[in-house]
C-alpha positions in Angstrom: -39.3 -15.4 -21.1 -38.4 -15.4 -24.7 -35.1 -14.7 -26.1 -32.3 -16.2 -28.0 -29.6 -18.9 -27.3 -26.3 -18.0 -28.8 -23.6 -20.7 -29.2 -20.1 -19.5 -30.5 -17.8 -22.1 -31.6 -14.1 -21.6 -31.1 -12.0 -24.0 -33.0 -8.6 -23.1 -31.3 -8.3 -22.0 -27.7 -5.0 -20.3 -28.5 -6.8 -17.5 -30.3 -6.7 -14.3 -28.3 -8.5 -10.9 -28.4 -6.2 -8.3 -27.0 -4.7 -10.0 -23.8 -7.4 -12.4 -23.3 -8.0 -15.9 -24.6 -10.9 -15.8 -26.9 -13.3 -18.0 -24.5 -12.5 -15.5 -21.5 -13.1 -12.5 -23.7 -16.6 -13.8 -24.8 -17.4 -14.5 -21.2 -16.2 -11.2 -20.1 -18.2 -9.3 -22.7 -21.3 -11.3 -21.7 -20.9 -10.6 -18.1 -20.3 -6.8 -18.7 -23.7 -6.8 -20.5 -25.5 -8.3 -17.7 -25.9 -11.7 -19.2 -26.3 -13.8 -16.1 -24.8 -17.1 -17.3 -23.0 -19.0 -19.9 -21.8 -22.6 -20.4 -18.4 -23.6 -21.9 -18.2 -27.0 -23.4 -15.1 -28.6 -24.7 -15.4 -30.5 -27.8 -13.7 -33.7 -28.7 -13.5 -33.3 -32.4 -14.8 -30.9 -34.8 -14.4 -29.1 -38.4 -14.1 -25.3 -38.3 -15.4 -22.7 -40.6 -12.5 -23.2 -42.9 -12.9 -26.8 -43.1 -9.9 -27.7 -40.8 -10.3 -30.7 -38.7 -9.7 -30.0 -35.0 -9.3 -32.8 -32.2 -8.5 -33.0 -28.5 -5.0 -34.7 -28.2 -3.0 -35.3 -25.0 -0.2 -33.0 -26.1 -2.2 -30.4 -27.9 -5.2 -29.7 -25.7 -5.0 -25.9 -26.7 -6.1 -27.0 -30.1 -9.2 -28.5 -28.6 -12.5 -26.7 -29.9 -14.9 -25.1 -27.5 -18.5 -24.0 -27.7 -19.6 -21.1 -25.5 -23.4 -20.9 -25.1 -25.4 -17.9 -23.5 -29.1 -17.4 -23.4 -30.6 -14.0 -22.8 -33.2 -11.5 -24.3 -32.9 -10.6 -27.9 -31.5 -7.2 -27.4 -28.7 -8.2 -25.2 -27.7 -11.1 -27.7 -27.9 -8.5 -30.3 -25.4 -6.3 -28.4 -23.1 -9.3 -27.7 -23.2 -10.1 -31.3 -22.0 -6.6 -32.2 -19.3 -6.8 -29.6 -18.0 -10.0 -30.9 -17.9 -8.8 -34.4 -16.0 -5.7 -33.4 -13.3 -8.1 -31.8 -12.0 -8.7 -35.3 -11.7 -12.4 -34.9 -13.4 -15.0 -37.1 -16.0 -16.9 -35.1 -18.8 -19.2 -36.2 -22.1 -19.0 -34.4 -25.7 -20.3 -34.2 -28.7 -18.4 -32.8 -31.8 -19.9 -31.9 -35.0 -18.5 -30.7 -36.0 -20.0 -27.3 -38.1 -19.8 -24.2 -36.4 -19.8 -21.0 -37.0 -19.3 -17.2 -35.7 -20.5 -13.9 -37.1 -23.5 -11.7 -36.9 -24.0 -8.0 -36.2 -21.7 -5.0 -33.7 -19.1 -5.1 -31.0 -19.7 -2.3 -31.7 -16.2 -1.1 -35.5 -17.2 -0.6 -34.4 -19.8 2.1 -34.1 -18.9 5.8 -32.6 -21.3 8.2 -32.6 -24.2 5.8 -36.3 -24.0 5.3 -38.1 -22.6 2.3 -39.8 -19.2 2.8 -43.5 -19.0 2.0 -43.8 -16.8 -1.1 
């Protein structure tokens, strides 16, 4: 399949959209659109879109930067970007055209611990 990989960078985990932390809000928006998976990566150090340096410190972990990556068809990524834009929070993102698929056997395809012949 072809689609896009969208990575949204959050410089400060304290930011909120409504009652949700921004990371949870992004994951919730993606889930509501039917995007099947996302990866959240904590970043040790980084510089935000305003040039401010952020680093994970023992007493300031809430200031640790985070990246949320989702992969889906272009239409779903377009919808997600529209929702994120309407959230009225400043976010930096990258979008890359990719090819994606799954490998291996789905657990629902297995019977009694053996692979089904499909």
